[in-house]
C-alpha positions in Angstrom: -0.2 0.0 0.0 0.9 3.4 -1.0 0.3 6.6 1.2 -0.1 9.8 -0.5 1.1 13.1 1.4 -1.6 15.6 -0.1 0.4 18.6 1.7 3.3 18.4 -0.5 2.3 15.9 -3.1 4.7 13.1 -1.8 3.8 9.5 -2.2 5.3 7.4 0.0 5.9 3.1 -0.1 3.9 2.2 3.3 5.7 -1.2 3.2 9.8 0.0 2.5 8.9 3.6 4.6 12.2 4.9 6.1 13.0 6.7 9.0 13.4 9.8 7.2 10.0 9.3 5.1 7.9 10.7 8.8 5.0 9.1 8.1 3.7 9.3 11.5 3.7 13.0 10.7 1.1 13.2 8.3 -2.2 14.3 9.4 -5.2 11.9 8.9 -7.3 14.2 7.1 -3.9 15.1 4.8 -3.2 11.5 3.7 -4.6 9.1 0.9 -4.2 5.1 0.6 -2.7 4.0 -3.0 -3.6 0.4 -3.3 -1.5 -0.4 -6.3 1.9 0.6 -7.9 0.0 1.4 -11.6 -2.4 4.3 -9.8 1.3 5.4 -8.2 2.9 5.8 -11.9 -0.5 7.6 -13.1 -0.3 9.9 -10.4 3.4 10.6 -11.0 3.0 11.3 -14.6 3.2 14.5 -16.1 -0.5 14.7 -17.4 -1.5 14.7 -13.5 -2.7 17.9 -11.8 -1.6 18.1 -9.0 1.4 16.6 -9.9 2.8 14.1 -7.3 6.3 12.5 -6.9 7.6 9.9 -4.8 9.5 10.1 -1.6 13.5 9.8 -2.1 13.8 7.6 0.6 11.3 5.0 0.1 10.2 5.4 -4.1 13.3 6.4 -5.4 12.6 5.7 -9.1 10.0 8.4 -8.9 11.5 10.8 -7.3 12.3 13.9 -9.8 15.3 16.2 -8.4 14.5 20.1 -9.3 18.2 21.3 -10.7 16.6 24.9 -10.7 16.4 24.7 -6.9 20.4 24.5 -6.6 21.0 27.8 -8.1 18.3 29.8 -6.2 
């Protein structure tokens, strides 16, 4: 099962969560459960609004690093 944090549009893998994910700190009203990986990939796609991305610790293959943030 996957958990979407609706505050900052990040999806976590609950079966592979790390300490850095801080899943306990996500409020229950800002949490959405996702049950299959295909839905996660679809939510992380370019066509979805708002665009979600995978957590850099538990879903690194769906994490997108914004290189322009380095130079600001």
